[in-house]
N, C-alpha and C positions, 0 to 999 in steps of 0.2 A: 398366541400372534401371529400371525402367517407374514414372512415376510419374502421379498421376490428376491429373484438371484443377485442382483445388485445388492441388497440390503445382506444376504448370506455372504456374498463374498467380502464385503465389509467386516462382516462381524468375524468372518475366518481369520481375514488379515489383523484384524486389533487381539484376537483371542494368542496369534503367535507372534506378536508384538508384544503383549505382557507376559509372555513364556508360559501359556496354559497348556500347549500341546506342539508338537511339530512331527512333519513327516518321518519315519524312519529311516535310516541312510538306506541308501542301497549298497548290499554287500560288496567289497572290493573284488574286482576282477582278479583272477590268477594269471599271472602274467610269467611266470618261471616255475620252471618246474623238473624234477629228475631224479636222481636216485641216491642215497646218503647212506654212507658208513662211519660208525664209529668206535672206537676203541679204548676205552680206561684202562688206567693202571691199577686195577682191582677188576674181581667179579662182580659183575653183574645180576649174576645168576648163579644161586650157590646154596648152599644150607643157611640157618641163622648164626650159628656161632661162628664161622667162617667169615659171613658179612659183618658181622659186629666188630671183630677186630680187625677187620681191613680198614675197617669204617674212618677210625682213628690214627692210622697208619701210612694209608696209600689212598689210590685215588685221585689223588691230586694233578695229575697230568692226564691229555687223552690226546689223540688224530682224531680230526673231524674231516671227511673227507667230500666233496660233492660231485656228481656228474651231471652239468646242465643237459636235459634233452632237449627241452626247447625255452625260451622265452627270450622277453627283452626289458631293458631296463633303463629308463630316458633315452629312449630310442634306440640304444644300440643293441644290436642282436646278438645272443649269447649260445647260439645251439653247438651245443658239443664241448663247451669250455669246463677245463677240469679246475679245482680248485682245493687246496688240504690245509686247514689250518692246523698249527700243532699249540697247545693251551695248557697254561701250568699255574699252580696258585699255593697259597700257604697251607691250605688245609684240603679236604675230601670236596671235589668240585659238587656234590651234592649239596654242600651246606653254604651255598652262596658266600663264596671265601675273599677274604680282602685280598691283593695281590696278584688278582687275577692279570695273568697279560700273554700273550700269543706273537706267533709270525705266520704269516699270512703266505702264502704259494700260491701262484697264479699259472696255470698252462702255458709254456713257452710258446706253442702255437697259436696262443690270441696274441691280438693284435694291442698298440698301447692305448689302443682307444676302447679296446674290451675289457684290458688288463683295468684301465681305469676305473670303468664302469662296474666290472665285480668287486672291487675294492671298494669304492662308496656304498652300492648294493648291502656289500655284509656290515659296512657301517650303519647303516640304516635301519636291517633287518637284525643282526645279532650282534649289537653291541653290549648287550647285557652278559652273554655268550661267551663272548672276545675278550672281551675287558680293555687293556690298552694293548693296542698293536702295535709291537715295536717296528718292525719293519713288513712291508711288502715285497717279496721276490719274486722273479720269474724262475721257474725252472720246469724240465720235463716229467708231468705225470703220468702213471700208469693209473688207469682205472678199469680194471677188467673183470665181467661176471661170467662164468662157466657154471651153469646150472646155479646149487647153492652156493659156488664156491666164491669167494672176493678178492681180488689181489688188486693192492695198493700201493704203490711205491714213487718214491725220489730217490734216484740213485745216488746213495751215499750218504744218505739223509734220513729217510724212512723207510719202512717195511712193513705192510700189515696184511697178513693173507688170515683170511678168516671163513669159516662155514655157518651159513643160518642153518637153524633146526627146521625142520620141512613144515612146520605147524606149530601153533601156539600151543596145546596140548602136550605136545612132544616135550616140553620145559618139566614137567612134571618129575619127582617131588619134591624139586626143590622150589626156592620160590627168587621172584624176581623184584629185586630191592630198589631199583635206580628207574629211572624216566633218561630218554635220549636228551642230550644238553639243547635241543631246539625241539621245535613242535615237528612231528612229522604226520602224512596222511594216515600211513599204516608202518608197524615196525616190528622187528622180533629180535628175539637173541641169537648168537652166532658164537660158537667155540672160534680164539684166535690160537693158530698154530703159531704163528709168530707176530709180534708186536714191539717193533722197535723204532726208538728214535735216537741218532748218532751223536745228537746235539746241534745249538748252533750259535754262534759267535751273540747274536741278540735275546738267546733263550739258555739259560746258564743250568741246562738238567738235561740227563739221558737215562737211555732204559732200553733192556732189551728183556721181554716176559716172551712165555711160552704155552700153550695148551693151557689156556684158562676160557671160561663163559665171560670176558670181558669186553664183547662186543654187542652192537645194533647194527642190524641194516633197516633199510626201509626206504619209502619216497616221502621227498618234501615239494614243497608249492606253497606261492603266497603271491 
């Protein structure tokens, strides 16, 4: 049966109305992108026995740090804004544990409008990874990269210095046991010479760990 253009259009509308098929959604545009560093309180790259032992006793905390290179959220420009989340749970973070909670620190250089936008953005994008955000604080944040070395710091609160491996095959012969807590465009493991959190009123945990393969570094975008 031959169908004119009007009939074809009507048939298509009818099929759509009946749920027969629909056009594939257009992929969401990337609005925010930048650099990311994460440090766990366990080795993410190590031997099997070491990893298995740590999985039930450590890895319950992490420092997550973002530097937004460019991006806009809800019409607010966020270029250059930095943020750090310190997260803690009742079990290893890779096990989707209960009791996940976080303190979110946002760059003190951000305006009130930018700070509120970043907080809403993270609530939207990373609700599962952050759990209950106990408090959002303004803080002076250092996020520096020099070659393969990254330095993350909030004075008197958090300090992370980590050096990424030069390439993927450089991490042999051990194994990478975890994935980064958030989806990344690319990532590689890194050696944390210092991984420290001195504690906060709203997050009753603290640690200082040194010389562990406990970090991921990479690029994020959404």
